[in-house]
FIZAVEX-853404 format. One record per residue: residue in three letters; x, y, z of N, C-alpha, C, O, CB in turn. Coordinates in pm, whole numbers, plus 32768, in hexadecimal, padded with zeros to 4 digits. Each point is the difference from the previous one (the first is absolute). Last residue first. Glycine has a CB too. Example, Ala and Ser with C-alpha at 12.3 -4.5 7.8 and 13.67 -1.06 7.14 Angstrom:
% FIZAVEX-853404
ser85057F1F82C48052807780067FB3806D80498033806F801180437F527F18/ala7FA77E0380D07FA780778000805A8078800080687FFE80427EDB7F8D803B/
% end
This chain:
% FIZAVEX-853404
proBEA2250AB67080567F547FB57F5C7FC880467FDF7F897FFA81AD8047802F/gln7E81821F7F31801A7FDD80487FE37F517FF27FC07FC87FA8802F813B80B7/pro800780357E4D805D8014804480077FD8808F8060802F803E7FA980667F22/asp7EC47EFD7EC18000800F8084807F8001804B802F7F90800E7F0880167FD6/phe800F80777E1A80408005804E8004802F804D800A807B7FFF80287F5B7FA5/leu7E817F047F2F802280A0805080627FDD804C7FFF7F9A80457F2680D87FD5/pro80557E4C7E7F800F80168058806080A98041806B803B7FF87F587EA17FD3/pro7F84808D7E35802F800180327FF2801380CD7FBC8063801B80787FBE7EBF/leu7E3C7F937FAE804D803A800F80658014807A7FCF8020806C7F9B80107EF8/ser7F487EC07FDD80977FB17FB98012808B803D80797FF87FEA7FA27F437F0C/leu7E68805E81C680537FA9802D8097802F7FB3806E7FE780317EBE7F527FFB/glu7F8182127F6B7FF97FFA8082807D7FB48004806C803B80017E977FD8803B/asn80317F897E31806C807D7FE1802C800180D280667FC380217EFA81107EA8/glu7F3A7E06811D80597FD37FCF807680647FD6806F7FD680217EE57F837FB1/gln7F30815480C780227F87806E80987FDC7FE58063801480467E9B7F777FBF/arg7FE681487EC980298044802A802E7FC080AE80058050805E7F7780597ECF/asp7FA37E3E7F54808280277FDD80448086807E807A7FF6800D7F2F7FBE7EC8/glu7ED47F64818380837FC38000805080217FF980607FF9804D7F6D7FAC7F88/glu7EC2816E7FF4801E800D80A980717F9B7FF9805F801C80487EA28018803E/pro80AA80E27DB57FC67F788061803C801C80868055805380227FA87EE67F20/val8062825D7FB77FCC7F827FE57FFE7F8F804D80487FFC80647FE980527EF6/asp807381E880497F3C7F9D7FFC803F7F8D7FBA801B7FF87F887EEF80D18039/gly8277802381367F8A80587F767F5F7FB4800B7F97800A803F815780157EDB/trp80C97FEA81F280007F8D7F8F7F6280117F8D7FC67FD47F9D80D57F6A813E/asp80C681B880E47F7F80617FB07FE17F507F87805280167FA7802A817D8051/gly81377ED8810D7FDD7F917FF87F457FC87FEB7FCA7F928008813780818080/ala809A813B7F337FE57FF6809E7F6D7F9F80007FAC8016805880CF81037FFC/gln80387F267DED80757FC1808B7FE3801B807480437FCA8058806E80507F3B/his7E63802F7F1A7FEF7F5880248041800880667FF97FC1806A7FFF7FBB7ECF/arg7FB3826C80987FA17FB5800680167F757FF77FB27FC6804B7FED80EA7F6E/gln817B804D7FA37FD08024805D7FEE7FAC808180417FD1805E7F7780A97EF4/ile800A7F367EA480687FE2804C802A8030809180427FA880367FE880427EF0/ala7E7B80C580047FDB7FBE7FF880A67F7E80347FF77FB580617F0F80EB7EEC/ala814A8152809D7F9C800780787FC37F597F97800B80377F927FA9813780F1/leu815A7EFD7E6980647FF6804D7F977FFC809780267FAC805280BB80DB7EFA/ile7E377FA07EE080617F7F806280307FD280837FEF7F9C8045804580907F1F/asp7F3081A280227F7B7F59802880547FB0800D80267FD3806C7F07802B7F06/asp8199817A80117FE9801980497F9F7F89806B7FEB7FE78076805B80FA7EF0/gln80637F3D7EE5806A7FD380347F957FE880987FE77F928030811A80F77F2D/glu7DBA7F507F14804B8053803F804B7FC4805B7FDA7F9880377F9A81017F9F/leu7FCE7E697EA97FF88024807B80578047802B80767FDF7FF37F297F868026/arg803B80077E1F7F69803280447FEC7FFF80667F8A8006802480217FC47F5F/thr81F97FDF7F957FD580717FA87F7B804B803B7FDA80757FF4808D7F057F3A/leu809B7F2381D5802980517FD27FDB808D7FCC801B8071802A80287ECD7FD8/ala7F137F087FD7800B801C80AE804C80847FCE7FBB802B7FA480657EC98110/asn8004800A7DE87F5E80517FE57FED8045807D7FBF80687FFE7FBC7EE27F6C/pro823F7FCE80637FFA806B7FD87F7D808380077FFA807B800A80A87ED97F86/thr7FC27F5181DE7FDD7FF87F62800B80617FC77FCD806280377FB27F1B7FDB/ala8184803B81C67F948056800B800A7FA87F1E80667FE57FC17FBA8161816E/val81177E1F80997FE980077F8B7F6A804580247FC17FFB806980E87F337F21/ile80E2808981DC7F748050801A7FEC80027F58803480697FDA7FEB804D812F/his81177DEE8062801180487F8D7F96804F7FB97FC27FA57FCA80D47FBF802F/gly7F34801B81F380A47FFE7FD0800F80477F61802580737FED800C7E8C80A9/leu7EFC816981AD800780147F2D80797FC57FCD8077801A80127F2080DF7FD6/arg7FD37EB6823380687FF87FBD7FD280117F5F80037F9B7FBA80707FD48111/phe7E06809780DC80987FB27FB5803B805C7FBD7FCA806E7FF37FEB7EB57FDD/lys7EE481718123802E7F948033804F7FA77FD080297F9B80397F3F808C8014/ala804C8226802380297F917FB07FE37F4F8044801C7FE4807580A680F07F31/leu7E6B811D80F5803B7F92800880297F587FA87FD47F8D80027FD0811780AA/ser7F3B813A7EEF7FDD7F67803C808B80118009803780457FAA7EEC7F187FF0/pro806082527FAA80497F807FDA7FFB7FEC804F801F805D804A80527F997F34/ser7E5C8192802380787FC88063802D7F907FED7F9A7FC1801D801E80A58077/pro7EC580A77E0280387FA180CA80AF7FDD7FEF80527FD97FAD7E8D7F55808A/ala805B820E7E2E801F7FB4801F80007FBD8099806A800F803D7FE080487EF6/asn7F0E815A7F76800B7FAA8084801D7F9E805F7FD57FFE80737FE880577F3D/met807880DD7E647FDF7F7D804680038003802F807A8003800E7F937FA57FD0/
% end
C-alpha cells in the first residue's frame, strides 16, 4: 500500500481506542491513515458548520514571534 506522505499535525492526540469489531474488520494501515488524516484536519464528509466548529476547536498555533 502506498500511503501519501502525512500532513503536519494540527493537534496532539489523546488516548486512542478502538472497538474489537473495528480491529477485526479494518487493516492497521487503514486505521493509522485515518488517524493521521484526522490529526491533519481532514474531518471527512461533514457539514460545513461542523468543519468550521472543528477548526475553531483547535488549539492556537505556536507563534515564536511576540
